[in-house]
N, C-alpha and C positions, 0 to 999 in steps of 0.2 A: 596631415596629408596635404601635399602641394595642390595649389589651386588648379593646375592643369589636370590632375587626376580627378579632382572633384567635378570639373566641367565635363570630363569624359564620362564619368559615372552618371551625371544628370542627363547628358545627351542620350546615352544608351537607355536609361530608364524611360525617357520620353518616347523613344522609338518603340520600346517594348509595350508601353501603354497603348500606343496607336495600333500596334499589331494585335494585341489582345482584344482591344475594342472591336476591331474589324472581325476577328474570329468569333467574338461573342455575338455580334449582329448576325453572322451567318448561322450560328447555332440556334438562335431564337427563331429565325426564319425556317429552319429545319424542324423545329419543335422540341429541341433538346434544351429545356429550360434549366435543368440542374447544371449542365456544363456551362451555360451562359452565366449562371450565378457564380460559379467557381471562377470564371474569368473576371467577373466584376470584383470579387474578393481579392484576387491576385493584383488587379490594377491598384486598389487602395493600399495593399501591402507594399508594392513596389514604390509608390509615391511616398509612403511614410519612411521606408528604408533609405531612399535616396534624398529625402528631405526636399521634395519638390511639390508644387501644386499641380493637381490634375487640371488639364486645360478645360476652360469653361464649357465649350461645346460638348466635351465628353462627360464632364461632371453632371451636366444637366440631363444626360441620357442614361444615367445609372441610378436605380432606386436606392435611396439611402437606408432603407429598412432591410430589404431582402437582397440587395446588390445585383439584381437581374438587369441585363441590358434592356433599355426601353426603346421600343419601336412602335410608332403610332399605328393603332389598329390591331397589333399583335400582342404587345405586352403593356401598352399604355393607352389611355383614353385622353384626348385633348379637347377641351371646351373653352370657349371664350365667353366671359361674363362681362356685361356692360355695367359700368359704375356711374353712369350718368355723366355729369360735367367733369368728373375727376379723370375719366379715361376708361380703360378696360383692364381686365386681367385674364391671363391664360391659366387655366386650371388643368394640371396633369395628374392623372390617377393611375397608379400601378394596378394592373388587372390581376396580379398574383397575390399581393398582400393588402391592397387597399390604401396604400400610402398616398397622401395628397401633397402636391407642391403647387404654390401659386406664384406667378410672376406678374408684376404690375406693369402695365404699359401706360406711360405718361403721355398726356396730350400736350402738344406744344401750343401755347397761346400766341396768337398774332396780335401785336399792339396796333391799335387803330389810331 
């Protein structure tokens, strides 16, 4: 397949991922969780088929276990845990399946 065709396919796939993500967010807000899960599954399938990475902001907002679109307060709980001098971490919990993801926040040290 020529590289032009491959670029076109990847561009279309990225656009569809963005559209599906927005639709999934709307469905979670309306309370239709099963449809939002389906949109999450389709996002992963499109990315695999087109051989592209899901953009980081979107990937962090999809539960890896149940594939539901995560929205703070509706489908996910967000907490910040202090790690003392190391920094902190953000703990995200899916409210549908209980899956937990942790993101570390590093503290920048100033040299004296």
